[in-house]
C-alpha positions as CSV (number, residue, x, y, z in Angstrom):
1,M,1.5,-12.0,-22.7
2,T,4.4,-13.6,-23.2
3,T,5.0,-17.3,-21.8
4,A,7.2,-16.8,-20.3
5,A,4.7,-16.0,-17.6
6,I,3.9,-19.5,-16.5
7,G,2.4,-21.2,-13.3
8,Q,0.4,-19.3,-10.6
9,F,0.8,-16.3,-12.1
10,Q,-0.7,-17.3,-15.7
11,T,-3.6,-18.8,-13.9
12,L,-4.7,-15.7,-12.0
13,V,-4.3,-13.9,-15.5
14,D,-5.7,-15.8,-16.5
15,L,-8.7,-15.8,-14.3
16,V,-8.8,-12.1,-14.2
17,C,-9.1,-12.3,-17.9
18,K,-12.1,-14.8,-18.2
19,K,-14.2,-12.7,-15.8
20,S,-13.4,-9.2,-17.4
21,P,-12.8,-8.1,-20.6
22,L,-12.4,-4.8,-19.2
23,Q,-8.8,-6.1,-16.8
24,K,-8.3,-8.4,-20.1
25,K,-8.0,-5.3,-22.4
26,K,-5.9,-2.8,-19.3
27,L,-3.4,-5.8,-18.9
28,A,-2.9,-7.1,-22.1
29,G,-0.9,-3.8,-23.0
30,Y,1.0,-3.3,-19.9
31,L,1.9,-7.3,-19.9
32,L,3.4,-7.4,-22.9
33,A,6.2,-4.3,-22.1
34,Q,7.4,-7.3,-18.7
35,D,10.5,-8.6,-19.5
36,S,11.1,-12.4,-18.1
37,E,12.6,-10.5,-14.7
38,F,9.2,-9.2,-14.2
39,F,7.2,-12.4,-14.6
40,S,10.0,-14.5,-13.1
41,E,9.4,-12.2,-9.8
42,A,5.4,-11.9,-10.6
43,E,5.0,-16.1,-10.5
44,Q,7.5,-16.4,-7.3
45,F,5.2,-13.7,-5.8
46,A,1.7,-16.0,-7.1
47,A,3.0,-19.0,-6.0
48,R,3.9,-17.7,-2.4
49,Y,1.3,-15.6,-2.4
50,R,-1.3,-18.6,-3.2
51,T,0.3,-21.0,-0.2
52,F,-1.0,-18.3,1.9
53,L,-4.5,-18.4,0.9
54,D,-4.6,-22.0,0.7
55,A,-4.2,-21.8,4.3
56,Q,-6.7,-19.3,4.6
57,G,-9.3,-22.0,2.8
58,I,-9.7,-19.5,-0.1
59,S,-9.9,-20.5,-3.4
60,I,-8.0,-18.4,-6.1
61,E,-11.7,-17.6,-8.0
62,E,-12.6,-16.1,-4.6
63,A,-9.3,-14.0,-4.3
64,V,-9.6,-13.0,-8.4
65,N,-13.4,-12.2,-7.4
66,A,-12.6,-9.7,-4.8
67,Y,-9.7,-8.1,-6.3
68,L,-12.2,-7.5,-9.3
69,K,-14.6,-6.4,-7.2
70,M,-11.9,-3.7,-5.4
71,C,-11.2,-2.8,-9.4
72,S,-15.4,-2.0,-9.6
73,D,-15.8,0.3,-6.5
74,M,-12.8,2.0,-7.6
75,M,-14.2,2.8,-10.6
76,R,-17.3,3.7,-9.0
77,C,-15.7,6.1,-7.4
78,Q,-14.2,7.6,-10.2
79,V,-17.2,8.1,-12.4
80,A,-18.8,9.5,-9.0
81,F,-15.3,11.9,-8.6
82,M,-15.8,13.1,-12.3
83,R,-19.0,14.0,-11.6
84,T,-19.0,16.1,-8.9
85,G,-15.1,16.7,-7.8
86,R,-14.7,15.4,-4.8
87,Y,-14.2,12.0,-3.2
88,P,-17.7,10.2,-2.1
89,T,-16.2,9.1,1.8
90,L,-16.6,12.2,2.8
91,D,-14.5,11.3,6.2
92,A,-13.0,8.9,8.0
93,A,-15.8,8.1,10.7
94,S,-17.9,7.0,7.4
95,A,-14.8,5.2,6.4
96,T,-14.5,3.1,9.6
97,E,-17.9,2.1,9.7
98,H,-18.3,1.0,6.7
99,V,-14.9,-0.5,5.7
100,Y,-12.1,-0.9,8.0
101,H,-14.6,-2.2,11.6
102,N,-16.2,-4.7,8.0
103,P,-14.8,-7.4,8.4
104,R,-15.9,-9.0,5.3
105,E,-15.3,-5.8,3.2
106,M,-11.9,-5.0,5.2
107,V,-11.2,-9.2,3.9
108,S,-11.7,-8.4,-0.3
109,Y,-10.2,-5.3,-0.3
110,M,-6.9,-6.7,0.8
111,I,-7.0,-9.7,-0.6
112,G,-7.8,-7.4,-4.3
113,L,-5.3,-5.3,-3.3
114,A,-2.4,-7.4,-2.7
115,I,-3.2,-9.3,-5.7
116,S,-2.7,-6.0,-7.4
117,Q,1.0,-5.5,-6.1
118,F,1.9,-7.4,-10.1
119,L,-1.2,-6.4,-11.9
120,W,-0.8,-2.9,-11.2
121,E,2.2,-0.8,-12.9
122,T,2.2,1.7,-10.3
123,H,2.0,-0.2,-7.2
124,R,4.9,-2.5,-8.5
125,A,6.8,0.7,-9.0
126,M,5.8,1.6,-5.0
127,F,6.7,-1.9,-3.6
128,Q,10.3,-1.9,-5.7
129,F,10.4,1.6,-4.1
130,F,10.5,0.3,-0.9
131,S,12.4,-2.7,-1.6
132,R,15.2,-1.1,-2.6
133,N,15.0,1.6,0.9
134,I,14.5,-1.1,3.4
135,H,17.2,-3.3,1.9
136,A,20.2,-0.2,2.0
137,C,19.0,0.4,5.7
138,A,18.6,-3.1,7.2
139,A,22.0,-3.0,8.9
140,N,21.2,0.2,10.7
141,I,17.3,-0.8,12.0
142,Q,17.2,-1.3,15.8
143,S,13.9,-0.3,16.2
144,Y,10.8,-0.8,12.7
145,L,7.3,0.5,12.6
146,E,5.0,0.2,10.2
147,I,1.5,2.2,10.4
148,G,-1.2,0.8,8.7
149,P,-0.3,-2.6,7.2
150,G,-3.2,-3.4,5.0
151,H,-2.1,-6.8,4.1
152,G,0.6,-7.1,5.9
153,L,3.2,-7.5,2.3
154,F,5.5,-4.4,3.1
155,L,6.1,-5.6,6.1
156,D,6.8,-8.8,5.0
157,R,9.0,-8.1,3.0
158,A,10.7,-5.1,5.0
159,L,11.1,-8.7,7.4
160,A,13.1,-10.6,4.7
161,D,16.3,-7.7,5.3
162,L,15.8,-6.5,8.8
163,R,18.2,-8.4,12.1
164,P,16.0,-10.9,14.0
165,S,16.9,-8.1,16.6
166,T,15.2,-5.6,15.6
167,A,12.2,-4.7,17.9
168,V,9.0,-4.8,15.2
169,T,5.9,-2.5,15.8
170,V,2.5,-2.7,13.9
171,V,-0.6,-0.5,14.8
172,D,-3.1,-0.4,12.3
173,I,-7.6,0.7,13.0
174,S,-9.0,-1.5,11.6
175,P,-9.0,-5.0,13.6
176,T,-9.6,-7.3,10.3
177,S,-6.4,-5.6,8.8
178,M,-4.5,-5.9,11.5
179,Q,-5.1,-10.2,12.0
180,I,-4.9,-10.1,8.0
181,T,-1.3,-9.0,9.3
182,R,-1.1,-11.3,11.6
183,S,-1.5,-14.7,9.2
184,I,0.8,-13.1,7.0
185,M,3.6,-13.3,9.5
186,E,2.4,-16.5,11.3
187,H,2.4,-17.9,7.7
188,F,5.5,-16.4,6.1
189,R,7.8,-15.6,9.1
190,P,6.7,-18.1,12.1
191,D,10.2,-17.1,13.9
192,A,9.2,-13.7,13.4
193,R,7.9,-13.7,17.5
194,S,8.5,-10.5,18.9
195,I,6.4,-8.9,16.5
196,K,4.9,-5.9,18.7
197,Y,0.7,-5.7,17.7
198,E,-1.4,-2.1,18.3
199,N,-4.6,-2.1,17.0
200,A,-5.5,1.7,17.6
201,D,-5.7,4.5,16.0
202,I,-2.1,5.4,15.7
203,L,-2.7,9.3,16.6
204,D,-5.1,8.5,20.2
205,L,-1.6,5.4,20.8
206,P,1.0,6.9,23.7
207,I,4.4,5.5,22.2
208,N,7.1,7.4,24.2
209,E,10.2,5.8,21.9
210,T,11.5,6.5,18.7
211,F,12.1,4.0,15.3
212,D,14.9,4.0,13.2
213,F,12.4,3.0,9.8
214,I,8.8,4.0,10.0
215,T,6.6,2.6,7.1
216,M,3.6,4.4,6.3
217,G,2.0,2.6,2.9
218,E,-0.9,4.5,1.7
219,V,-2.5,5.8,4.5
220,L,-2.7,9.6,4.6
221,E,-5.3,9.6,2.1
222,H,-7.5,7.5,4.9
223,V,-7.4,10.7,7.7
224,D,-9.3,13.7,7.8
225,V,-6.1,15.8,8.6
226,P,-3.3,14.2,7.1
227,D,-0.8,17.0,8.6
228,T,-1.8,15.7,12.0
229,L,-0.4,12.4,10.9
230,L,2.9,13.8,9.8
231,K,3.4,15.3,12.0
232,K,2.9,12.5,14.7
233,L,5.4,10.2,12.5
234,H,7.8,13.2,12.8
235,L,8.3,13.0,16.6
236,L,8.1,8.7,16.9
237,L,11.4,9.2,13.8
238,S,14.6,8.8,15.3
239,P,16.9,12.0,14.8
240,E,18.7,9.4,12.4
241,G,16.1,7.8,11.5
242,R,14.3,6.9,7.9
243,A,10.4,6.8,6.9
244,F,9.0,5.2,3.5
245,I,5.7,7.4,2.9
246,S,3.2,6.6,-0.2
247,T,-0.3,8.5,-1.1
248,C,-1.9,9.3,-3.9
249,A,-3.7,12.7,-6.1
250,N,-7.0,12.5,-7.1
251,C,-7.4,8.8,-6.1
252,P,-11.1,8.0,-4.7
253,A,-12.2,5.2,-3.3
254,L,-14.1,3.5,-1.0
255,D,-12.3,4.5,2.3
256,H,-9.8,7.9,0.4
257,V,-11.4,10.7,2.2
258,Y,-8.7,13.0,1.8
259,Q,-8.1,14.7,-1.9
260,F,-4.7,16.0,-2.4
261,N,-5.2,17.9,-6.2
262,N,-1.2,17.2,-7.3
263,V,2.2,15.4,-6.1
264,G,2.9,19.8,-4.7
265,E,0.8,19.3,-2.5
266,I,1.8,15.9,-1.1
267,R,5.9,17.5,-1.0
268,E,4.5,21.1,0.3
269,M,2.7,19.2,3.2
270,I,5.5,16.1,4.0
271,R,7.7,19.4,4.3
272,T,6.0,22.3,6.5
273,C,5.4,18.7,8.7
274,G,9.2,18.4,9.6
275,L,10.5,16.2,7.4
276,D,12.7,16.2,4.8
277,I,12.1,14.3,1.2
278,E,15.5,12.5,0.6
279,E,14.2,10.7,-2.8
280,D,10.6,10.2,-4.1
281,A,8.8,9.3,-7.1
282,A,5.3,10.4,-9.1
283,L,3.9,7.3,-10.8
284,P,0.6,8.5,-12.6
285,V,-1.4,5.6,-14.0
286,E,-1.8,7.1,-17.4
287,K,1.1,7.9,-19.1
288,L,0.2,11.1,-20.4
289,P,1.9,14.3,-20.1
290,M,2.0,15.3,-16.3
291,T,0.4,18.5,-17.3
292,E,-2.4,16.2,-18.9
293,I,-2.6,13.8,-15.9
294,V,-3.4,17.7,-13.9
295,E,-6.0,19.2,-15.4
296,K,-7.9,15.7,-16.0
297,K,-7.4,14.9,-12.5
298,I,-5.4,11.6,-13.2
299,T,-4.9,9.2,-10.5
300,I,-1.2,9.7,-9.7
301,N,0.8,7.4,-7.2
302,Y,3.3,9.3,-5.1
303,C,6.1,7.2,-2.5
304,A,8.7,9.4,-1.1
305,M,12.1,8.5,1.6
306,V,11.8,11.1,4.1
307,K,13.8,12.1,7.1
308,R,13.6,14.4,10.2
309,H,15.4,17.7,9.0
310,G,14.3,19.9,12.7
311,S,11.9,21.1,14.6
312,I,8.0,21.3,13.9
């Protein structure tokens, strides 16, 4: 690791490495390849997120333990997946019972995911993709919808660019995730008073309006029939609106139930649900040829900017 990594981010990384030799090995090569800009952004993130953790009474050690638990859970799911060829969680009902409606599990999971924003190369790349696009679109966004805000950091990033007059709606099936998102907003965006929070399944929620920008990060793999969700997104998107979508292929986790086998399947489903892909990124977690990635069923993170192309 270079001397450019200082302060809160250094503390975070050191504690992860101390507690997990496996993570230390993984992080070593990744961090050595980063430049001073990365470490500056990582320090800003870590210092800022630390203030939120402190406000919630969560120590940095508890946060690192949550991150390592998430890594361990994913590793166990990956081992089971390689043995059976199937995700270990069979359906959305099971994920809802054991994860989304389990406050202790959900808080730990969301903190772990938040920390991964700068410890996992693919997660950082997707966040940068989102940041660049929300910034480019912000001036034309009068209404914003986020489906499944999770740890709340994408919503926080969106509000950094959206105008104060933008109508913001947030929908999440998990009461705990919704509370985390509210807490993030109260801590980082105390002046953002007009956010409408809906603790519900977006498929069951009657919404009689359209939105200029929709964010739906890491949701498709969590539902039994993701094309139904994409068709709902199509209906909710304004004619000139844009949506950010992210998901993954061959990515077993405690709450992942729908398995995309490759990026081609994701792109095809998006298109058949009435959406055009303007820009996308396929981000394998290993640096290998794509043919080998697909053959070995190595996880690929995927994100895209889409718009409506007509009726469905």
